[in-house]
C-alpha positions in Angstrom: -21.0 19.8 -0.5 -21.8 19.5 -4.2 -20.9 22.6 -6.2 -24.2 22.5 -8.1 -26.3 23.2 -4.9 -27.5 26.6 -4.0 -25.3 28.0 -1.2 -26.0 30.7 1.3 -23.9 33.1 3.4 -24.0 32.7 7.2 -26.3 35.7 7.3 -28.7 34.4 4.7 -28.7 31.0 6.4 -29.3 32.6 9.8 -32.3 34.5 8.5 -33.9 31.5 7.0 -33.2 29.3 10.0 -34.4 32.1 12.4 -31.2 32.2 14.4 -28.3 34.6 14.9 -25.2 34.5 12.5 -23.1 33.7 15.6 -25.2 30.5 16.1 -24.7 29.5 12.4 -20.9 30.1 12.8 -20.8 27.9 15.9 -22.8 25.2 14.2 -20.3 25.2 11.3 -17.3 25.0 13.7 -18.7 22.2 15.7 -20.1 20.2 12.7 -23.8 20.5 13.4 -24.2 21.7 9.9 -21.8 21.3 6.9 -20.3 24.2 5.0 -17.2 25.3 3.2 -15.1 28.4 3.1 -14.9 30.3 -0.1 -12.8 33.5 -0.2 -12.4 33.4 3.6 -16.2 33.3 4.2 -18.4 30.4 5.0 -20.9 29.1 2.5 -23.7 26.7 3.6 -25.8 24.5 1.3 -29.5 25.5 1.4 -30.4 21.9 2.0 -28.7 22.1 5.5 -31.9 23.9 6.6 -33.6 20.5 6.4 -31.2 19.2 9.0 -32.6 21.8 11.4 -36.2 20.7 11.1 -36.0 18.4 14.1 -35.1 19.9 17.5 -32.7 17.1 18.2 -30.6 18.0 15.2 -29.8 21.3 16.9 -27.9 19.5 19.6 -24.2 20.5 19.2 -23.0 17.5 21.3 -24.6 14.5 22.9 -26.6 15.5 26.0 -25.1 14.7 29.3 -27.1 13.2 32.2 -29.6 15.5 33.8 -31.4 15.3 37.1 -35.2 15.2 37.0 -36.6 18.3 38.8 -33.1 19.6 39.5 -32.3 23.1 40.4 -30.5 25.7 38.3 -26.8 25.0 38.2 -27.0 21.6 39.7 -24.8 18.9 38.3 -26.5 15.8 37.0 -26.2 12.5 38.9 -24.6 9.7 36.8 -27.0 7.5 34.9 -30.1 9.8 35.0 -31.2 11.3 31.8 -34.1 13.6 30.9 -35.4 14.1 27.3 -37.3 17.1 28.6 -34.5 19.5 28.2 -32.9 21.5 25.3 -29.4 22.8 24.6 -29.0 26.6 24.7 -29.0 26.6 20.9 -32.1 24.5 20.5 -34.1 26.6 22.9 -32.8 29.7 21.3 -34.0 28.4 17.9 -37.5 27.9 19.3 -37.7 31.4 20.7 -36.6 34.9 19.8 -33.9 34.8 22.4 -30.3 34.4 21.4 -28.2 31.7 23.0 -26.6 34.5 25.1 -30.1 35.7 26.2 -31.1 32.2 27.1 -28.0 31.7 29.3 -28.6 35.1 30.9 -32.2 34.2 31.7 -31.0 30.9 33.2 -28.5 32.7 35.4 -31.1 35.3 36.5 -33.5 32.5 37.4 -36.1 33.5 34.8 -35.7 30.1 33.1 -35.3 26.7 34.8 -32.3 24.7 33.8 -29.4 22.5 34.8 -25.8 22.0 33.8 -24.7 18.6 32.6 -21.5 16.9 33.7 -19.5 18.8 31.0 -20.9 22.1 32.3 -23.2 22.8 29.4 -26.6 24.4 30.2 -29.7 22.3 29.5 -33.0 24.2 29.5 -36.0 22.4 31.0 -38.9 21.9 28.6 -41.3 23.1 31.4 -40.2 26.6 30.5 -42.3 26.4 27.4 -45.4 26.6 29.5 -44.4 29.9 31.0 -46.5 32.8 29.6 -43.4 35.1 29.3 -41.7 32.4 27.2 -44.8 31.6 25.2 -44.8 35.2 23.9 -41.3 34.6 22.6 -41.9 31.3 20.8 -41.4 31.3 17.0 -44.5 30.3 15.3 
């Protein structure tokens, strides 16, 4: 990260990206966004916000296989993939729910989703049509 660029704290970055500071910290740890530590605190280049413009850039890891029309908690059959699903972080970034809130709603059955072969939740895109979720969408 060039030193001449404007840098933001995780809190400032989170506010501009519309996510929680915990999400920003997770993205830094897993390499979704680039940053550096200065004085024991993370600093993120402001241009990293551009990386978040596309929903696919929010994926923390490559998506696993997903069943089409699968039930919550089902494991995906090998070779079947669905592009109509989001990671917890991506779905959270589109709504005012935190990743923890999205996971809780999945477990309660308020959202439809599946788990991939690695056990990560994938949130079905069909949830975006639900009126309760539409009220939570970031505009």
